[in-house]
C-alpha positions in Angstrom: 137.8 -13.1 45.3 134.4 -14.4 44.1 134.1 -15.3 40.4 130.7 -15.2 38.7 129.5 -18.1 36.6 126.2 -19.0 35.1 123.5 -19.8 37.7 123.8 -23.5 38.5 120.2 -23.5 39.8 119.1 -23.3 36.2 120.9 -26.4 35.3 119.8 -29.9 35.8 121.5 -33.2 36.8 124.7 -33.6 34.7 125.2 -29.9 34.0 125.0 -29.1 37.7 127.5 -31.8 38.5 129.9 -30.6 35.8 129.5 -27.0 37.2 130.5 -28.2 40.7 133.4 -30.2 39.4 134.6 -27.3 37.3 134.5 -24.9 40.4 136.3 -27.5 42.5 139.0 -27.9 39.9 139.4 -24.1 39.6 139.5 -23.9 43.4 142.4 -26.4 43.5 144.3 -24.7 40.6 144.2 -21.3 42.3 145.3 -22.8 45.6 148.1 -24.7 43.8 149.3 -21.5 42.0 149.4 -19.6 45.3 151.5 -22.4 46.9 153.7 -22.7 43.8 154.6 -19.1 43.7 155.0 -18.8 47.5 158.5 -17.7 48.5 158.6 -20.3 51.2 160.0 -23.6 50.2 158.2 -26.8 51.0 159.6 -28.4 54.2 160.4 -32.1 53.9 163.0 -34.4 55.4 165.6 -31.8 54.7 164.2 -28.8 56.6 165.0 -25.8 54.5 163.0 -23.2 56.3 164.7 -19.8 56.7 163.8 -17.1 59.1 165.2 -13.6 59.2 167.4 -12.7 62.2 165.6 -10.6 64.8 167.9 -7.7 63.9 166.6 -7.6 60.4 162.9 -8.6 60.7 161.7 -5.1 60.9 159.9 -5.8 64.2 162.7 -5.7 66.8 165.0 -2.8 67.6 168.4 -3.9 66.4 170.1 -1.4 68.7 168.0 -2.3 71.7 169.7 -3.7 74.8 167.5 -6.9 74.9 168.2 -8.0 71.3 171.1 -10.2 72.4 169.0 -11.8 75.1 166.3 -13.0 72.7 166.4 -16.4 71.1 166.7 -16.3 67.3 163.9 -17.9 65.3 166.1 -20.5 63.7 167.1 -21.7 67.1 163.5 -21.6 68.6 161.5 -23.0 65.7 163.5 -25.4 63.7 162.4 -28.3 65.9 158.7 -27.4 65.6 156.3 -29.0 63.0 156.9 -27.4 59.7 154.5 -25.3 57.7 154.9 -23.7 54.2 153.3 -20.3 55.0 153.3 -17.7 57.6 156.1 -18.1 60.2 156.5 -21.7 58.9 155.3 -23.5 62.1 152.1 -25.5 62.6 151.4 -24.2 66.1 148.3 -26.3 66.7 150.2 -29.5 65.9 153.1 -28.3 68.0 150.8 -27.9 71.0 149.1 -31.3 70.3 152.3 -33.3 70.1 153.9 -31.7 73.1 156.6 -29.8 71.2 155.5 -26.7 73.2 153.9 -26.5 76.6 152.8 -22.9 77.1 151.5 -21.8 80.5 147.7 -21.6 80.5 147.4 -18.7 82.9 149.3 -16.2 85.0 146.8 -15.7 87.9 146.3 -19.0 89.8 142.5 -18.4 90.1 142.0 -18.1 86.3 140.1 -21.1 85.0 140.9 -22.2 81.5 138.2 -24.0 79.5 138.7 -25.8 76.2 135.4 -26.1 74.2 135.3 -29.2 72.0 132.7 -28.0 69.5 132.7 -28.1 65.7 130.5 -25.8 63.6 129.9 -26.2 59.9 128.9 -23.2 57.8 127.1 -23.6 54.5 126.8 -20.1 53.2 129.9 -20.5 51.0 128.5 -20.2 47.5 129.9 -22.9 45.3 132.9 -23.5 47.5 133.3 -26.3 50.0 131.6 -25.7 53.3 133.6 -24.3 56.3 134.4 -26.4 59.4 135.2 -24.2 62.4 136.8 -26.1 65.3 136.4 -24.4 68.7 138.9 -26.8 70.3 141.9 -25.6 68.4 140.9 -22.0 69.1 140.1 -22.3 72.8 143.4 -24.1 73.4 144.9 -20.7 72.7 142.3 -18.1 73.3 139.6 -17.3 75.9 136.0 -17.2 74.6 135.9 -13.4 75.3 138.5 -12.8 72.6 135.8 -13.5 70.0 132.4 -13.4 71.7 130.4 -11.2 71.5 132.3 -8.4 69.8 133.5 -10.2 66.7 131.0 -13.1 66.6 127.6 -13.6 68.2 127.3 -16.9 70.1 124.0 -17.7 68.3 124.9 -19.7 65.1 123.9 -17.7 62.0 123.5 -14.4 63.8 126.8 -12.9 62.5 126.8 -12.0 58.7 130.2 -13.3 57.9 131.4 -12.5 54.4 134.7 -13.4 52.7 135.4 -9.9 51.6 135.1 -8.7 55.2 137.5 -11.4 56.3 140.0 -10.4 53.6 139.6 -6.9 54.9 140.8 -7.9 58.4 137.4 -8.5 60.0 136.1 -11.6 61.8 138.5 -14.5 61.1 140.8 -11.9 59.4 141.6 -10.4 62.8 144.1 -13.2 63.4 144.5 -15.2 60.2 147.1 -13.5 58.1 148.5 -11.8 61.2 149.3 -14.3 64.0 147.6 -17.4 62.5 148.0 -19.1 59.1 147.2 -16.7 56.1 144.0 -16.6 54.1 145.7 -18.1 51.1 145.2 -21.5 52.8 141.6 -21.8 51.6 141.3 -25.6 52.1 142.2 -25.5 55.8 138.8 -23.9 56.5 136.8 -24.8 53.3 137.2 -28.5 54.1 133.7 -30.0 53.9 132.6 -31.5 50.5 129.0 -30.3 49.8 128.3 -33.4 47.7 129.0 -35.8 50.5 127.9 -33.8 53.6 124.5 -35.1 54.8 124.3 -33.5 58.2 122.9 -30.2 59.4 124.7 -26.9 59.6 125.8 -25.5 63.0 126.9 -27.7 65.8 128.2 -31.2 65.0 128.5 -32.3 68.6 125.4 -33.6 70.4 127.0 -33.0 73.8 130.0 -30.6 74.0 132.7 -31.2 76.6 134.2 -28.2 78.4 137.6 -29.3 79.6 139.8 -27.7 82.2 143.5 -28.3 81.6 144.2 -27.3 85.2 142.3 -30.3 86.5 139.6 -28.2 88.3 136.8 -30.3 86.8 134.9 -30.3 83.6 131.3 -30.0 82.5 129.2 -30.1 79.4 127.0 -27.9 77.5 124.3 -28.8 74.9 125.7 -28.9 71.4 122.3 -28.0 69.9 120.4 -24.8 70.4 121.0 -21.1 69.9 124.3 -20.7 71.9 126.5 -21.6 70.3 125.1 -24.5 68.3 122.4 -25.1 65.8 120.5 -22.0 64.6 119.0 -20.3 61.7 120.9 -18.2 59.1 122.3 -18.3 55.7 123.8 -21.8 56.2 120.4 -23.2 57.1 118.8 -21.6 54.1 121.3 -23.1 51.7 120.9 -26.5 53.3 117.3 -26.6 52.1 118.5 -26.5 48.5 120.8 -29.5 49.0 119.9 -32.8 47.4 
């Protein structure tokens, strides 16, 4: 939800700084309230995560013949890194630290590529900029899951709006469904506009394309129209930065 305040462009120096500080404080308060009223308890040394049994989760058939063959969530996920939202597991961390080792492919000739490319979006109004890490996504998904239907490869070519995401489009196709929910604003809005001095788009001068199967790796330019630096709303806002 976007809140409307007086235009900060009409303010100077101290007033603009106070405006940004006020918006940042409001951002943190709203996020804190969401977490405070979340029904999921914070997981600490004493792991108090609770999952519904498969028979009662509303997804599995309690009378199905396979229900007794499936592993219950509390057996499968208790040892995995804890989260406070969603299904209460930090899956990216679990993959990184080796808690899980899923198969990368079924067909032996399928080549899996991990793209180590970060993008920063600046068309975020008065909120922190968005950092999108390709690596954490391509460790799970093939590029074709998102390009070109959901997102164009050219940076800035897709008119991403928060209301559309909340409506289940773009990032909202997964986040809130099979990835962490959209209440976790700071996981994406993680770049401070007051300290960021780079350019929007690609943050990697040379992007490594890694093959977990050991079939070799290559590199693609981190700058340019696909999928790195480009024009768009983020570039336009960047011209207004100090």
